[in-house]
C-alpha positions in Angstrom: -185.2 211.7 58.5 -183.8 208.4 57.4 -180.4 207.3 56.3 -179.5 205.2 53.2 -178.3 201.8 54.1 -175.2 202.2 51.8 -174.1 205.4 53.6 -170.7 205.3 55.3 -168.6 207.6 57.4 -167.1 209.0 54.1 -170.4 209.3 52.3 -173.3 210.4 54.4 -176.9 210.2 53.0 -179.9 211.7 54.7 -183.4 211.4 53.3 -186.0 213.8 54.5 -189.7 213.2 54.9 -190.3 215.3 51.8 -188.1 212.8 49.8 -185.0 214.9 49.5 -181.8 212.9 49.6 -178.7 214.8 50.7 -175.5 213.0 49.7 -172.6 214.5 51.7 -169.0 213.9 50.9 -167.4 213.7 54.4 -163.7 213.7 54.1 -163.0 217.4 55.1 -159.6 216.5 56.5 -158.4 215.9 52.9 -160.6 218.5 51.3 -163.1 215.8 50.3 -160.6 214.3 47.8 -161.9 211.0 46.3 -160.3 207.7 45.6 -161.5 204.3 44.3 -163.1 203.5 47.7 -165.1 206.7 47.8 -166.2 206.4 44.2 -167.6 202.9 45.0 -169.4 204.2 48.1 -171.0 207.1 46.2 -172.1 204.7 43.5 -173.7 202.4 46.0 -175.6 205.3 47.5 -176.7 206.6 44.1 -177.9 203.1 43.0 -179.9 202.8 46.3 -181.4 206.3 45.8 -182.3 205.7 42.2 -184.3 202.6 43.2 -186.1 204.4 46.1 -189.4 205.7 44.8 -189.8 207.9 47.9 -186.8 210.0 46.8 -187.8 212.9 44.6 -184.8 215.3 44.7 -181.0 214.6 45.3 -178.6 217.2 46.7 -174.9 216.6 46.4 -172.7 218.5 48.8 -169.7 218.3 51.0 -168.7 218.9 54.6 -165.9 221.4 55.3 -164.6 224.3 53.4 -164.2 222.6 50.0 -166.5 220.7 47.7 -163.7 218.4 46.6 -160.0 218.8 45.8 -160.3 216.1 43.1 -158.2 212.9 43.3 -156.8 211.7 46.6 -152.9 211.8 46.6 -152.7 208.3 47.9 -154.9 207.0 45.1 -152.8 208.9 42.6 -149.6 207.3 43.9 -151.2 203.9 43.5 -152.3 204.7 40.0 -148.7 205.5 39.0 -147.9 201.8 39.8 -150.9 200.4 37.9 -150.6 198.5 34.6 -152.6 199.7 31.6 -155.3 197.1 32.4 -155.5 198.2 36.0 -155.8 201.9 35.0 -158.4 201.0 32.4 -160.6 199.3 35.0 -160.0 201.9 37.6 -161.1 204.7 35.2 -164.1 202.6 34.4 -165.4 203.0 37.9 -165.1 206.8 37.7 -166.8 206.7 34.3 -169.7 204.6 35.9 -170.0 207.2 38.7 -170.3 210.1 36.2 -172.7 208.2 34.0 -174.9 207.1 36.9 -175.1 210.7 38.3 -175.6 212.2 34.9 -178.5 209.8 34.1 -180.1 209.6 37.6 -183.8 209.4 37.3 -184.2 212.1 40.0 -183.4 215.8 39.6 -180.0 216.6 41.1 -178.5 219.7 42.6 -174.8 220.3 43.3 -173.8 222.8 46.0 -170.2 223.9 45.4 -168.2 225.8 47.9 -164.4 226.2 48.0 -162.3 224.1 45.6 -163.9 221.9 42.9 -160.9 220.5 41.1 -160.4 217.8 38.5 -163.0 215.1 38.8 -165.1 217.3 41.1 -165.8 219.5 38.1 -167.2 216.4 36.5 -169.5 215.8 39.5 -170.9 219.4 39.3 -171.3 219.0 35.5 -173.3 215.8 35.9 -175.9 217.4 38.2 -178.9 219.0 36.6 -178.5 222.2 38.6 -175.3 223.6 40.1 -175.3 226.4 42.7 -171.8 227.8 43.5 -170.9 230.1 46.4 -168.8 233.3 45.8 -165.9 231.3 47.4 -166.1 228.5 44.8 -163.1 227.9 42.6 -163.1 225.5 39.7 -160.1 224.0 38.0 -159.5 221.2 35.4 -156.0 220.7 36.7 -155.1 217.3 35.1 -152.7 218.6 32.4 -150.5 220.2 35.1 -149.5 216.8 36.3 -149.2 215.1 32.9 -152.7 213.7 32.8 -156.0 214.5 31.0 -159.6 215.0 32.2 -160.6 212.2 29.9 -163.3 210.4 31.8 -165.2 213.6 32.9 -164.7 215.3 29.5 -168.1 214.2 27.9 -170.0 215.7 30.8 -168.0 218.8 31.3 -167.9 219.6 27.5 -171.7 219.1 27.5 -172.0 221.7 30.3 -169.5 224.4 29.2 -169.2 223.7 25.5 -166.2 222.8 23.3 -164.8 226.3 22.9 -164.6 227.0 26.6 -163.2 223.4 27.2 -160.4 224.1 24.8 -159.2 226.9 27.0 -159.8 225.5 30.5 -158.8 221.9 29.7 -155.5 223.0 28.2 -154.5 225.9 30.5 -155.7 224.4 33.8 -156.6 227.9 34.9 -158.6 228.4 38.1 -161.9 230.2 37.6 -164.6 231.4 40.0 -168.3 230.9 40.2 -169.2 233.9 38.1 -167.1 232.5 35.2 -168.6 229.0 35.8 -172.1 230.6 35.4 -170.9 232.5 32.2 -169.7 229.2 30.8 -172.9 227.3 31.7 -171.2 225.0 34.2 -173.0 226.6 37.1 -176.4 228.2 37.2 -176.0 230.8 39.9 -173.6 232.2 42.5 -174.7 233.1 46.0 -173.0 234.1 49.2 -171.9 231.3 51.5 -174.6 232.4 54.1 -177.3 232.2 51.4 -176.4 228.7 50.1 -178.9 226.8 52.4 -181.8 229.1 51.7 -181.1 229.1 47.9 -180.8 225.4 47.8 -184.0 224.9 49.7 -185.8 227.3 47.4 -184.6 225.3 44.4 -185.6 222.0 46.1 -189.1 223.3 46.7 -189.4 224.3 43.0 -188.6 220.8 42.0 -190.9 219.2 44.6 -193.8 221.2 43.2 -193.6 219.3 39.9 -194.8 215.9 38.9 -192.2 213.2 39.7 -193.0 211.3 36.5 -192.9 214.4 34.4 -189.5 215.4 35.8 -188.1 211.9 35.2 -189.4 211.7 31.6 -188.3 215.3 30.9 -184.8 214.4 32.0 -184.9 211.6 29.5 -186.3 213.9 26.9 -183.4 216.4 27.3 -180.8 213.7 27.1 -182.3 212.3 23.9 -183.0 215.5 22.0 -179.7 217.2 23.0 -177.7 214.6 21.2 -180.0 213.9 18.2 -180.6 215.5 14.8 -184.1 216.9 14.4 -185.3 214.0 12.2 -188.4 211.9 11.9 -187.2 209.5 14.6 -186.7 212.2 17.2 -190.0 213.9 16.2 -191.9 210.6 16.6 -190.1 210.1 20.0 -191.4 213.5 21.3 -194.9 212.8 20.0 -194.9 209.4 21.7 -193.5 210.8 25.0 -196.2 213.5 25.4 -199.0 211.1 24.4 -197.8 208.6 27.0 -197.6 211.3 29.7 -201.0 212.8 28.9 -202.8 209.5 29.4 -200.7 208.5 32.4 -202.0 208.6 36.0 -199.9 211.7 36.9 -200.7 213.4 33.6 -204.5 212.9 34.2 -204.1 214.1 37.8 -202.1 217.2 36.8 -204.6 218.2 34.1 -207.6 217.5 36.4 -206.0 219.6 39.2 -205.3 222.5 36.8 -208.9 222.6 35.6 -210.3 222.1 39.1 -208.1 224.8 40.4 -206.6 222.6 43.1 -203.2 221.3 44.1 -202.2 218.1 42.4 -201.6 215.0 44.5 -197.8 215.2 44.5 -198.0 218.6 46.2 -200.0 217.4 49.1 
């Protein structure tokens, strides 16, 4: 087990021998609420992990009873005194965090327990897989205090869809894990006692696959999900599969399949 050099007391990062990076929000005394400092620390860890070729899977989780209560109250008080320019730049850091997590080259899993409010819903939406416990509660609470879920909106709408967003963005209703699954925000709900085993099972599924194929397939999903099915996107898909087939991992995977052996990345 190693620790990322950019880890702090507020953001822990442990990297296992299998290449699983666990990013842990560690502010349980304030329900893992985040501020500009925490955002910067998460970004630094994500940048380091993204550049680490030994990391194959990323798990985002929190210590304590809650995933994250959203924005820290002290940060919100400071925001109220910011100028437009200050607020614009401040929002830019949160936007960079969401974009970085959403486009990370490694597969990501969010483990959500307790409250996931405001920007925390954005973190869950940016992860490839979201596992919620039966105690999880989600809320896009911004409009209750005269704000808007603006920065996280592209990612949350992509996860739950425009129609559901119209309801939950505008009402600020609290909804549970079952509803999050129904909306597409989460993928499954498990009991709190089953969270670790379920997460480990999902991690093992991801580790069984080609690191290159997982990375390129993440790129594929992002490209085709936002593109019309035209000649450009069709050519892109042709080129991608052709490149993968002739790549070192592609050749190893095909060879292992026909030789009836485990590919190198599983050994």
